[in-house]
N, CA, C and O atoms as CSV, one atom per row, in Angstrom:
chain,resi,resn,atom,element,x,y,z
A,1,ALA,N,N,-21.233,31.190,-106.905
A,1,ALA,CA,C,-21.526,30.545,-105.636
A,1,ALA,C,C,-21.477,31.708,-104.633
A,1,ALA,O,O,-20.904,31.529,-103.558
A,2,ASN,N,N,-22.082,32.970,-104.944
A,2,ASN,CA,C,-22.139,34.084,-104.271
A,2,ASN,C,C,-20.725,34.535,-103.714
A,2,ASN,O,O,-20.579,34.889,-102.544
A,3,CYS,N,N,-19.727,34.496,-104.612
A,3,CYS,CA,C,-18.482,34.987,-104.173
A,3,CYS,C,C,-18.292,36.319,-104.914
A,3,CYS,O,O,-18.773,36.614,-106.008
A,4,THR,N,N,-17.488,37.087,-104.111
A,4,THR,CA,C,-17.085,38.385,-104.929
A,4,THR,C,C,-15.418,38.447,-104.961
A,4,THR,O,O,-14.633,37.906,-104.182
A,5,GLY,N,N,-15.147,39.267,-106.092
A,5,GLY,CA,C,-13.593,39.092,-106.301
A,5,GLY,C,C,-12.962,40.213,-106.407
A,5,GLY,O,O,-13.556,41.270,-106.622
A,6,THR,N,N,-11.534,40.112,-106.254
A,6,THR,CA,C,-10.681,41.191,-106.675
A,6,THR,C,C,-9.574,40.682,-107.435
A,6,THR,O,O,-9.294,39.483,-107.430
A,7,THR,N,N,-8.922,41.553,-108.099
A,7,THR,CA,C,-7.810,40.971,-109.132
A,7,THR,C,C,-6.578,41.848,-108.760
A,7,THR,O,O,-6.632,43.064,-108.573
A,8,SER,N,N,-5.444,41.062,-108.676
A,8,SER,CA,C,-4.229,41.806,-108.606
A,8,SER,C,C,-3.560,41.966,-109.702
A,8,SER,O,O,-3.446,41.026,-110.489
A,9,ALA,N,N,-2.952,43.289,-109.968
A,9,ALA,CA,C,-2.519,43.828,-111.139
A,9,ALA,C,C,-1.085,43.050,-111.416
A,9,ALA,O,O,-0.684,43.051,-112.580
A,10,ALA,N,N,-0.405,42.478,-110.546
A,10,ALA,CA,C,1.018,42.106,-110.422
A,10,ALA,C,C,0.958,40.605,-111.099
A,10,ALA,O,O,1.885,40.228,-111.816
A,11,LYS,N,N,-0.074,39.851,-110.859
A,11,LYS,CA,C,-0.173,38.505,-111.280
A,11,LYS,C,C,-1.568,38.079,-111.474
A,11,LYS,O,O,-2.474,38.599,-110.822
A,12,THR,N,N,-1.767,37.215,-112.288
A,12,THR,CA,C,-3.287,36.821,-112.536
A,12,THR,C,C,-3.790,35.959,-111.355
A,12,THR,O,O,-3.663,34.735,-111.330
A,13,VAL,N,N,-4.384,36.707,-110.357
A,13,VAL,CA,C,-4.733,35.994,-109.074
A,13,VAL,C,C,-6.213,36.522,-108.776
A,13,VAL,O,O,-6.613,37.686,-108.826
A,14,THR,N,N,-6.791,35.573,-108.513
A,14,THR,CA,C,-8.250,36.053,-108.093
A,14,THR,C,C,-8.649,35.473,-106.737
A,14,THR,O,O,-8.618,34.252,-106.580
A,15,ILE,N,N,-9.022,36.289,-105.751
A,15,ILE,CA,C,-9.270,35.889,-104.296
A,15,ILE,C,C,-10.633,36.393,-104.186
A,15,ILE,O,O,-10.946,37.568,-104.375
A,16,SER,N,N,-11.581,35.270,-103.810
A,16,SER,CA,C,-13.009,35.718,-103.457
A,16,SER,C,C,-13.382,35.019,-102.285
A,16,SER,O,O,-13.087,33.828,-102.194
A,17,ALA,N,N,-14.073,35.674,-101.253
A,17,ALA,CA,C,-14.581,35.057,-99.985
A,17,ALA,C,C,-15.805,34.243,-100.527
A,17,ALA,O,O,-16.753,34.735,-101.140
A,18,CYS,N,N,-15.635,32.898,-100.201
A,18,CYS,CA,C,-16.736,31.952,-100.369
A,18,CYS,C,C,-17.452,31.399,-99.435
A,18,CYS,O,O,-18.564,30.925,-99.670
A,19,GLY,N,N,-16.869,31.393,-98.203
A,19,GLY,CA,C,-17.687,30.883,-97.158
A,19,GLY,C,C,-17.277,29.683,-96.754
A,19,GLY,O,O,-16.182,29.296,-97.162
A,20,ASN,N,N,-18.145,28.747,-95.773
A,20,ASN,CA,C,-17.927,27.560,-95.126
A,20,ASN,C,C,-17.447,26.339,-96.251
A,20,ASN,O,O,-17.911,26.340,-97.391
A,21,VAL,N,N,-16.576,25.419,-95.839
A,21,VAL,CA,C,-16.274,24.324,-96.809
A,21,VAL,C,C,-17.308,23.206,-96.408
A,21,VAL,O,O,-17.311,22.932,-95.208
A,22,PRO,N,N,-18.214,22.492,-97.236
A,22,PRO,CA,C,-19.048,21.522,-96.837
A,22,PRO,C,C,-18.102,20.270,-96.542
A,22,PRO,O,O,-17.152,19.922,-97.243
A,23,GLY,N,N,-18.489,19.738,-95.516
A,23,GLY,CA,C,-17.891,18.580,-94.994
A,23,GLY,C,C,-16.639,18.774,-94.180
A,23,GLY,O,O,-16.062,17.816,-93.666
A,24,CYS,N,N,-16.221,20.021,-94.064
A,24,CYS,CA,C,-14.945,20.474,-93.312
A,24,CYS,C,C,-15.323,21.396,-92.228
A,24,CYS,O,O,-15.080,22.591,-92.396
A,25,PRO,N,N,-16.009,20.916,-90.897
A,25,PRO,CA,C,-16.507,21.888,-90.012
A,25,PRO,C,C,-15.463,22.888,-89.535
A,25,PRO,O,O,-14.290,22.654,-89.246
A,26,GLY,N,N,-16.166,24.136,-89.506
A,26,GLY,CA,C,-15.287,25.285,-89.005
A,26,GLY,C,C,-14.382,25.749,-89.996
A,26,GLY,O,O,-13.628,26.648,-89.625
A,27,LEU,N,N,-14.270,25.331,-91.228
A,27,LEU,CA,C,-13.262,25.963,-92.147
A,27,LEU,C,C,-13.853,26.837,-93.162
A,27,LEU,O,O,-14.799,26.374,-93.800
A,28,GLN,N,N,-13.442,28.056,-93.424
A,28,GLN,CA,C,-13.890,29.003,-94.339
A,28,GLN,C,C,-12.791,29.062,-95.477
A,28,GLN,O,O,-11.578,29.119,-95.276
A,29,LEU,N,N,-13.408,29.039,-96.678
A,29,LEU,CA,C,-12.588,29.101,-97.665
A,29,LEU,C,C,-12.483,30.480,-98.477
A,29,LEU,O,O,-13.567,31.001,-98.736
A,30,TYR,N,N,-11.372,31.119,-98.898
A,30,TYR,CA,C,-11.106,31.943,-99.982
A,30,TYR,C,C,-10.790,31.178,-101.180
A,30,TYR,O,O,-9.875,30.356,-101.237
A,31,GLN,N,N,-11.708,31.524,-102.295
A,31,GLN,CA,C,-11.463,30.820,-103.576
A,31,GLN,C,C,-10.109,31.517,-104.145
A,31,GLN,O,O,-10.209,32.706,-104.448
A,32,THR,N,N,-8.994,30.949,-104.296
A,32,THR,CA,C,-7.901,31.748,-104.727
A,32,THR,C,C,-7.395,30.707,-105.948
A,32,THR,O,O,-7.305,29.486,-105.828
A,33,THR,N,N,-7.159,31.308,-106.870
A,33,THR,CA,C,-6.524,30.648,-108.180
A,33,THR,C,C,-5.303,31.510,-108.587
A,33,THR,O,O,-5.286,32.656,-108.138
A,34,SER,N,N,-4.430,31.170,-109.263
A,34,SER,CA,C,-3.040,31.664,-109.536
A,34,SER,C,C,-2.409,30.796,-110.703
A,34,SER,O,O,-2.535,29.571,-110.718
A,35,SER,N,N,-1.727,31.496,-111.676
A,35,SER,CA,C,-0.883,30.830,-112.457
A,35,SER,C,C,0.130,30.056,-112.046
A,35,SER,O,O,0.593,30.245,-110.921
A,36,ASN,N,N,0.686,28.981,-112.941
A,36,ASN,CA,C,1.771,28.412,-112.291
A,36,ASN,C,C,3.084,28.761,-112.587
A,36,ASN,O,O,3.755,28.297,-113.508
A,37,ASP,N,N,3.429,29.604,-111.762
A,37,ASP,CA,C,4.690,30.384,-111.685
A,37,ASP,C,C,5.777,29.906,-110.734
A,37,ASP,O,O,6.696,30.673,-110.446
A,38,GLY,N,N,5.703,28.386,-110.115
A,38,GLY,CA,C,6.742,27.995,-109.702
A,38,GLY,C,C,7.260,28.385,-108.501
A,38,GLY,O,O,6.370,28.450,-107.654
A,39,THR,N,N,8.447,28.698,-108.047
A,39,THR,CA,C,9.063,29.366,-106.850
A,39,THR,C,C,8.398,30.660,-106.437
A,39,THR,O,O,8.238,30.884,-105.237
A,40,ALA,N,N,8.033,31.455,-107.277
A,40,ALA,CA,C,7.118,32.800,-107.072
A,40,ALA,C,C,5.777,32.341,-106.293
A,40,ALA,O,O,5.472,32.735,-105.168
A,41,LEU,N,N,5.117,31.546,-106.994
A,41,LEU,CA,C,3.926,30.778,-106.309
A,41,LEU,C,C,4.245,30.431,-104.988
A,41,LEU,O,O,3.588,31.067,-104.163
A,42,ARG,N,N,5.119,29.551,-104.479
A,42,ARG,CA,C,5.416,29.148,-103.292
A,42,ARG,C,C,5.804,30.250,-102.430
A,42,ARG,O,O,5.465,30.218,-101.247
A,43,ARG,N,N,6.518,31.281,-102.922
A,43,ARG,CA,C,6.876,32.433,-101.831
A,43,ARG,C,C,5.822,33.196,-101.769
A,43,ARG,O,O,5.651,33.693,-100.656
A,44,ASN,N,N,5.013,33.481,-102.606
A,44,ASN,CA,C,4.036,34.481,-102.288
A,44,ASN,C,C,2.699,33.921,-101.863
A,44,ASN,O,O,1.876,34.717,-101.412
A,45,ALA,N,N,2.403,32.696,-101.950
A,45,ALA,CA,C,1.119,32.011,-101.468
A,45,ALA,C,C,0.860,32.535,-99.863
A,45,ALA,O,O,-0.243,32.817,-99.395
A,46,HIS,N,N,1.984,32.584,-99.244
A,46,HIS,CA,C,1.794,32.747,-97.707
A,46,HIS,C,C,1.525,34.258,-97.578
A,46,HIS,O,O,0.752,34.723,-96.740
A,47,ILE,N,N,2.186,34.957,-98.429
A,47,ILE,CA,C,1.950,36.418,-98.455
A,47,ILE,C,C,0.588,37.094,-98.948
A,47,ILE,O,O,0.107,38.121,-98.470
A,48,ASN,N,N,-0.040,36.201,-100.168
A,48,ASN,CA,C,-1.290,36.631,-100.660
A,48,ASN,C,C,-2.187,36.280,-99.639
A,48,ASN,O,O,-3.093,37.048,-99.314
A,49,CYS,N,N,-1.999,35.067,-99.044
A,49,CYS,CA,C,-3.220,34.691,-98.103
A,49,CYS,C,C,-3.177,35.559,-96.968
A,49,CYS,O,O,-4.274,35.947,-96.564
A,50,ALA,N,N,-2.014,36.005,-96.280
A,50,ALA,CA,C,-1.889,36.766,-95.076
A,50,ALA,C,C,-2.382,38.346,-95.522
A,50,ALA,O,O,-2.929,39.032,-94.660
A,51,ASN,N,N,-2.212,38.795,-96.639
A,51,ASN,CA,C,-2.787,40.038,-97.112
A,51,ASN,C,C,-4.345,40.024,-97.216
A,51,ASN,O,O,-4.935,41.081,-97.440
A,52,GLN,N,N,-4.968,38.948,-97.072
A,52,GLN,CA,C,-6.259,38.800,-97.379
A,52,GLN,C,C,-7.034,38.572,-95.660
A,52,GLN,O,O,-8.253,38.601,-95.484
A,53,GLY,N,N,-6.000,38.354,-94.536
A,53,GLY,CA,C,-6.300,38.040,-93.547
A,53,GLY,C,C,-6.787,36.666,-93.295
A,53,GLY,O,O,-7.661,36.324,-92.498
A,54,ALA,N,N,-5.992,35.827,-94.208
A,54,ALA,CA,C,-6.439,34.343,-94.256
A,54,ALA,C,C,-4.932,33.738,-94.144
A,54,ALA,O,O,-4.008,34.509,-93.884
A,55,ARG,N,N,-4.701,32.392,-94.338
A,55,ARG,CA,C,-3.697,31.650,-94.285
A,55,ARG,C,C,-3.803,30.284,-95.247
A,55,ARG,O,O,-4.874,29.862,-95.682
A,56,LEU,N,N,-2.640,29.734,-95.473
A,56,LEU,CA,C,-2.835,28.525,-96.166
A,56,LEU,C,C,-3.288,27.486,-95.278
A,56,LEU,O,O,-3.214,27.614,-94.056
A,57,PRO,N,N,-3.810,26.339,-95.911
A,57,PRO,CA,C,-4.620,25.351,-94.945
A,57,PRO,C,C,-3.419,24.364,-94.366
A,57,PRO,O,O,-2.304,24.292,-94.884
A,58,THR,N,N,-3.811,23.675,-93.292
A,58,THR,CA,C,-2.830,22.664,-92.719
A,58,THR,C,C,-3.155,21.525,-93.566
A,58,THR,O,O,-4.120,21.683,-94.314
A,59,LEU,N,N,-2.548,20.414,-93.600
A,59,LEU,CA,C,-2.469,19.344,-94.555
A,59,LEU,C,C,-3.883,18.643,-94.187
A,59,LEU,O,O,-4.553,18.189,-95.115
A,60,ALA,N,N,-4.316,18.550,-92.953
A,60,ALA,CA,C,-5.637,17.883,-92.872
A,60,ALA,C,C,-6.501,18.493,-93.382
A,60,ALA,O,O,-7.275,17.807,-94.050
A,61,GLU,N,N,-6.769,19.956,-93.323
A,61,GLU,CA,C,-7.663,21.046,-93.786
A,61,GLU,C,C,-7.890,20.574,-95.452
A,61,GLU,O,O,-8.931,20.272,-96.036
A,62,LEU,N,N,-6.515,20.643,-95.934
A,62,LEU,CA,C,-6.423,20.551,-97.355
A,62,LEU,C,C,-7.026,19.122,-97.888
A,62,LEU,O,O,-7.749,19.052,-98.882
A,63,GLU,N,N,-6.647,18.026,-97.121
A,63,GLU,CA,C,-7.181,16.785,-97.426
A,63,GLU,C,C,-8.549,16.490,-97.473
A,63,GLU,O,O,-9.020,15.670,-98.262
A,64,CYS,N,N,-9.393,17.310,-96.425
A,64,CYS,CA,C,-10.697,17.531,-96.242
A,64,CYS,C,C,-11.233,18.150,-97.481
A,64,CYS,O,O,-12.144,17.620,-98.118
A,65,MET,N,N,-10.643,19.332,-97.846
A,65,MET,CA,C,-11.208,20.047,-99.017
A,65,MET,C,C,-11.040,19.214,-100.159
A,65,MET,O,O,-11.891,19.230,-101.048
A,66,CYS,N,N,-9.916,18.404,-100.237
A,66,CYS,CA,C,-9.837,17.523,-101.592
A,66,CYS,C,C,-11.030,16.430,-101.525
A,66,CYS,O,O,-11.724,16.166,-102.507
A,67,ALA,N,N,-11.183,15.852,-100.313
A,67,ALA,CA,C,-12.283,14.810,-100.172
A,67,ALA,C,C,-13.545,15.448,-100.532
A,67,ALA,O,O,-14.330,14.668,-101.072
A,68,ASN,N,N,-13.945,16.586,-100.393
A,68,ASN,CA,C,-15.181,17.246,-100.482
A,68,ASN,C,C,-14.987,18.182,-101.662
A,68,ASN,O,O,-15.664,19.209,-101.630
A,69,ARG,N,N,-14.134,17.992,-102.753
A,69,ARG,CA,C,-13.892,18.844,-103.703
A,69,ARG,C,C,-15.153,19.083,-104.732
A,69,ARG,O,O,-15.215,20.124,-105.385
A,70,LEU,N,N,-15.939,18.276,-104.814
A,70,LEU,CA,C,-16.930,18.285,-105.768
A,70,LEU,C,C,-18.192,19.469,-105.288
A,70,LEU,O,O,-19.044,19.978,-106.017
A,71,THR,N,N,-17.976,19.666,-103.925
A,71,THR,CA,C,-18.738,20.634,-103.538
A,71,THR,C,C,-18.158,21.777,-103.027
A,71,THR,O,O,-18.893,22.612,-102.498
A,72,LEU,N,N,-16.937,21.964,-103.094
A,72,LEU,CA,C,-16.150,23.294,-102.882
A,72,LEU,C,C,-16.945,24.630,-103.353
A,72,LEU,O,O,-17.339,24.595,-104.519
A,73,PRO,N,N,-17.228,25.780,-102.620
A,73,PRO,CA,C,-17.444,26.812,-102.953
A,73,PRO,C,C,-16.679,27.501,-104.044
A,73,PRO,O,O,-15.531,27.863,-103.784
A,74,GLY,N,N,-17.128,27.701,-105.112
A,74,GLY,CA,C,-16.259,28.276,-106.226
A,74,GLY,C,C,-15.635,27.201,-107.274
A,74,GLY,O,O,-15.058,27.509,-108.317
A,75,GLY,N,N,-15.853,25.927,-106.814
A,75,GLY,CA,C,-15.394,24.724,-107.735
A,75,GLY,C,C,-13.999,24.413,-107.289
A,75,GLY,O,O,-13.597,24.738,-106.172
A,76,TRP,N,N,-13.155,23.690,-108.296
A,76,TRP,CA,C,-11.971,23.356,-107.963
A,76,TRP,C,C,-11.313,23.070,-109.158
A,76,TRP,O,O,-12.065,22.686,-110.054
A,77,ASN,N,N,-9.997,23.154,-109.464
A,77,ASN,CA,C,-9.151,22.685,-110.280
A,77,ASN,C,C,-8.421,21.448,-110.146
A,77,ASN,O,O,-8.228,20.994,-109.018
A,78,SER,N,N,-7.973,20.821,-111.228
A,78,SER,CA,C,-6.806,19.818,-110.990
A,78,SER,C,C,-5.632,20.335,-110.631
A,78,SER,O,O,-5.338,21.395,-111.183
A,79,GLY,N,N,-4.869,19.887,-109.856
A,79,GLY,CA,C,-3.381,20.379,-109.710
A,79,GLY,C,C,-2.938,20.047,-108.097
A,79,GLY,O,O,-3.620,19.382,-107.319
A,80,HIS,N,N,-1.789,20.598,-107.831
A,80,HIS,CA,C,-1.012,20.430,-106.797
A,80,HIS,C,C,-1.300,21.615,-105.883
A,80,HIS,O,O,-0.845,22.716,-106.193
A,81,TYR,N,N,-2.104,21.447,-104.658
A,81,TYR,CA,C,-2.244,22.741,-103.748
A,81,TYR,C,C,-1.071,22.723,-102.701
A,81,TYR,O,O,-0.472,21.700,-102.370
A,82,TRP,N,N,-0.847,23.855,-102.274
A,82,TRP,CA,C,0.291,24.009,-101.239
A,82,TRP,C,C,-0.607,24.044,-99.902
A,82,TRP,O,O,-1.764,24.462,-99.855
A,83,THR,N,N,0.198,23.486,-98.735
A,83,THR,CA,C,-0.304,23.506,-97.345
A,83,THR,C,C,0.451,24.447,-96.821
A,83,THR,O,O,1.284,24.919,-97.595
A,84,GLY,N,N,0.418,24.950,-95.542
A,84,GLY,CA,C,1.112,25.866,-94.713
A,84,GLY,C,C,2.242,25.131,-93.833
A,84,GLY,O,O,3.100,25.664,-93.129
A,85,GLU,N,N,2.013,23.775,-94.060
A,85,GLU,CA,C,2.959,22.938,-93.049
A,85,GLU,C,C,4.255,22.382,-93.888
A,85,GLU,O,O,4.200,22.066,-95.076
A,86,GLN,N,N,5.418,22.316,-93.076
A,86,GLN,CA,C,6.436,21.697,-93.831
A,86,GLN,C,C,6.877,20.343,-93.401
A,86,GLN,O,O,6.679,19.795,-92.317
A,87,THR,N,N,7.497,19.913,-94.424
A,87,THR,CA,C,7.911,18.432,-93.922
A,87,THR,C,C,9.095,18.351,-93.212
A,87,THR,O,O,9.644,19.401,-92.876
A,88,ALA,N,N,9.626,17.176,-92.899
A,88,ALA,CA,C,10.893,17.009,-91.964
A,88,ALA,C,C,11.988,17.643,-92.747
A,88,ALA,O,O,12.866,18.241,-92.125
A,89,SER,N,N,12.029,17.579,-94.016
A,89,SER,CA,C,13.293,18.088,-95.106
A,89,SER,C,C,13.058,19.570,-95.115
A,89,SER,O,O,14.039,20.246,-95.426
A,90,GLY,N,N,12.010,20.167,-94.849
A,90,GLY,CA,C,11.808,21.539,-95.116
A,90,GLY,C,C,11.172,22.144,-96.094
A,90,GLY,O,O,11.065,23.367,-96.184
A,91,THR,N,N,10.603,21.129,-97.069
A,91,THR,CA,C,9.616,21.450,-98.189
A,91,THR,C,C,8.380,21.338,-97.626
A,91,THR,O,O,8.233,20.786,-96.536
A,92,TYR,N,N,7.219,21.932,-98.427
A,92,TYR,CA,C,6.002,22.040,-98.124
A,92,TYR,C,C,4.979,20.966,-98.712
A,92,TYR,O,O,4.936,20.657,-99.902
A,93,TYR,N,N,4.174,20.449,-97.725
A,93,TYR,CA,C,3.258,19.360,-98.220
A,93,TYR,C,C,2.254,19.854,-99.168
A,93,TYR,O,O,1.693,20.922,-98.925
A,94,MET,N,N,1.986,19.218,-100.171
A,94,MET,CA,C,0.940,19.532,-101.151
A,94,MET,C,C,-0.020,18.309,-101.038
A,94,MET,O,O,0.160,17.235,-100.464
A,95,VAL,N,N,-1.129,18.785,-101.769
A,95,VAL,CA,C,-2.133,17.684,-101.852
A,95,VAL,C,C,-2.491,17.914,-103.446
A,95,VAL,O,O,-2.600,19.046,-103.918
A,96,ARG,N,N,-2.654,16.773,-104.181
A,96,ARG,CA,C,-2.909,16.857,-105.597
A,96,ARG,C,C,-4.453,16.474,-105.585
A,96,ARG,O,O,-4.887,15.444,-105.068
A,97,PHE,N,N,-5.226,17.438,-106.224
A,97,PHE,CA,C,-6.465,17.282,-106.563
A,97,PHE,C,C,-6.933,16.563,-107.922
A,97,PHE,O,O,-6.728,17.193,-108.959
A,98,MET,N,N,-7.529,15.328,-108.009
A,98,MET,CA,C,-7.695,14.913,-109.397
A,98,MET,C,C,-8.964,14.414,-109.362
A,98,MET,O,O,-9.503,14.256,-108.267
A,99,ASN,N,N,-9.627,14.095,-110.537
A,99,ASN,CA,C,-10.971,13.741,-110.823
A,99,ASN,C,C,-11.258,12.410,-109.907
A,99,ASN,O,O,-12.314,12.285,-109.287
A,100,ASP,N,N,-10.330,11.540,-109.887
A,100,ASP,CA,C,-10.327,10.406,-109.291
A,100,ASP,C,C,-10.010,10.192,-107.861
A,100,ASP,O,O,-10.128,9.070,-107.369
A,101,GLY,N,N,-9.598,11.252,-107.142
A,101,GLY,CA,C,-9.154,11.298,-105.983
A,101,GLY,C,C,-8.143,12.305,-105.527
A,101,GLY,O,O,-8.053,13.348,-106.174
A,102,CYS,N,N,-7.235,12.077,-104.305
A,102,CYS,CA,C,-6.376,12.834,-103.806
A,102,CYS,C,C,-5.012,12.275,-103.552
A,102,CYS,O,O,-5.019,11.070,-103.300
A,103,SER,N,N,-3.845,12.862,-103.557
A,103,SER,CA,C,-2.654,12.308,-103.057
A,103,SER,C,C,-1.856,13.389,-102.490
A,103,SER,O,O,-1.940,14.549,-102.893
A,104,ILE,N,N,-0.963,12.948,-101.410
A,104,ILE,CA,C,-0.231,13.630,-100.686
A,104,ILE,C,C,1.215,13.755,-101.101
A,104,ILE,O,O,1.960,12.776,-101.071
A,105,TYR,N,N,1.641,15.012,-101.510
A,105,TYR,CA,C,3.147,15.039,-101.745
A,105,TYR,C,C,4.084,15.898,-100.870
A,105,TYR,O,O,3.632,16.969,-100.466
A,106,GLY,N,N,5.341,15.542,-100.534
A,106,GLY,CA,C,6.127,16.138,-99.653
A,106,GLY,C,C,7.258,16.595,-100.292
A,106,GLY,O,O,8.315,15.973,-100.189
A,107,GLY,N,N,7.141,17.886,-101.118
A,107,GLY,CA,C,8.162,18.301,-101.749
A,107,GLY,C,C,7.580,19.323,-102.923
A,107,GLY,O,O,6.570,20.017,-102.800
A,108,THR,N,N,8.328,19.267,-103.931
A,108,THR,CA,C,7.790,20.372,-105.077
A,108,THR,C,C,7.643,19.473,-106.366
A,108,THR,O,O,8.087,18.338,-106.540
A,109,THR,N,N,6.856,20.318,-107.288
A,109,THR,CA,C,6.469,19.846,-108.224
A,109,THR,C,C,6.179,21.073,-109.237
A,109,THR,O,O,5.823,22.131,-108.717
A,110,THR,N,N,6.276,21.025,-110.339
A,110,THR,CA,C,5.935,22.125,-111.362
A,110,THR,C,C,4.701,21.888,-112.111
A,110,THR,O,O,4.406,22.642,-113.038
A,111,ASN,N,N,4.057,21.033,-111.826
A,111,ASN,CA,C,2.561,20.586,-112.418
A,111,ASN,C,C,1.298,21.161,-111.882
A,111,ASN,O,O,0.674,20.721,-110.917
A,112,TYR,N,N,0.985,22.203,-112.618
A,112,TYR,CA,C,-0.323,22.814,-112.157
A,112,TYR,C,C,-0.246,23.261,-110.599
A,112,TYR,O,O,-1.062,22.804,-109.798
A,113,GLU,N,N,0.748,24.156,-110.208
A,113,GLU,CA,C,0.814,24.479,-108.595
A,113,GLU,C,C,-0.403,25.535,-108.379
A,113,GLU,O,O,-0.644,26.515,-109.083
A,114,ARG,N,N,-1.080,25.110,-107.277
A,114,ARG,CA,C,-2.078,26.167,-106.890
A,114,ARG,C,C,-2.120,26.383,-105.465
A,114,ARG,O,O,-1.344,25.700,-104.796
A,115,TYR,N,N,-2.914,27.244,-104.838
A,115,TYR,CA,C,-3.097,27.306,-103.464
A,115,TYR,C,C,-4.544,27.488,-103.325
A,115,TYR,O,O,-5.281,27.734,-104.279
A,116,ARG,N,N,-4.986,27.343,-101.944
A,116,ARG,CA,C,-6.189,27.926,-101.482
A,116,ARG,C,C,-6.177,28.701,-100.165
A,116,ARG,O,O,-5.711,28.037,-99.239
A,117,CYS,N,N,-6.548,29.863,-99.864
A,117,CYS,CA,C,-6.346,30.540,-98.764
A,117,CYS,C,C,-7.972,30.072,-97.778
A,117,CYS,O,O,-9.079,30.100,-98.315
A,118,VAL,N,N,-7.777,29.732,-96.521
A,118,VAL,CA,C,-8.556,29.589,-95.535
A,118,VAL,C,C,-8.606,30.633,-94.347
A,118,VAL,O,O,-7.647,31.342,-94.040
A,119,LEU,N,N,-9.796,30.646,-93.733
A,119,LEU,CA,C,-9.740,31.293,-92.338
A,119,LEU,C,C,-9.834,30.297,-91.175
A,119,LEU,O,O,-9.799,30.701,-90.013
């Protein structure tokens, strides 16, 4: 999808600038994939996005991305994606991307944790 990429030596992380998200006005996406590494992924997701001049999406932005997952630049993978917004209990919201839809989680899971950086 006309993306360019760089790879980090510390982890298997690929970040590629991919442009606008169809169906989500004003949202630009960085295609980000990462290994399922639990706590390290949650801690580093903010840092990895910030190092690219980007951020984690809000819950509303991630819900929009999931609703439009079939047309996302660079495609999508099933799994739980982190938002940059915390729940009242201090955990971060996640949206689960699935073949048949989207679900919101407020907590942690170890099942295919991922993140996407946005501008």
